[in-house]
N, C-alpha and C positions, 0 to 999 in steps of 0.2 A: 472611538477606536484605542482609547487608549489602555481598557482590562485589556484587550485583543491581545495589546506588545507586553501586557506584562507576564501574561503565560510564558514561562522557561521551556518546557517540553513539545516535542510537536504535536504531541495527543491531545494536550495539555488547547494548544493553538484548532487541534482538527475538530475535539469537543465543542469548543465559542464558538468553530465556525460553522457546526453542524446546531447547535441550536439557535446561530443568525439565519441560517438559510434555510433551515429545516426541510420538508420535501419539496423544495423548488429544484430547477435540476441540475444546479451548481450542487445542494446535498446530496440529493446521491449521485452526482459522482463523486465525490468524498468519503462516501459512504462505500461505494465499491471499491475505490482507491485505498482505503485501510482495511474493509474485510480478504482484499489479495495479500498487501502486507506479511497483516495477521496472519493470518495464514501458512504464507510461503515461506513466514519469517521463521514460526511455529516449525515448521516441516525440518525448516534447513537448520536451527537450534537444535532438536531434536537426535538428527542425524549426525549431525556432527559430535553431539554427546557420545553415542553407539558411537562412534568411532575413534572415542578417547578412549573411553572404557572396553576398544579392542574387539565389543560384540561384531563389529562391521570394519571392514577395511577396503571402503570407499574411495576412490583415488578425487585428490582435491576437487579438479579439473570437473569436475559431475557439479559440486557446489558452483565453482564461477558462473558452469550453464544454468544452474538453477536460477543464480542471482543474472543472468541476462533473460532468462528466461519473465523471469519478475519485471525488470523494466522492459521487458516488450509488450507485459500485456497491461501494464499500467501505461505506456503510450499509447494500446492501443484502446485504454478508456477513454483516456483524452481526445482523441484524433474521434475518434463513434459521440462521444458529448456534443463537441464541437460544431461536427459536420451537423448532425443532429441537431443544436441548439442555432444555427445558421438558415435550417433548413424551413426551422418555425415562424424565425423574422421574415 
């Protein structure tokens, strides 16, 4: 486990965890959560840059709402995998 702790970034740690857990239920959950964060993060970053450049004029409250939606999606994924895992045992 020491090699896992040496990874300094979140993505590095997630990558190591995916290698360890592979196609197990935890590995699938990690991949799905990472995918949600990458997609929503990319959308929010690009949209914010369009605001900075003056191409759009979106209210900042929308970005906080998108952040909240991302957190809600991740919590739903966590809940679903936890309840699904309990039903198998």
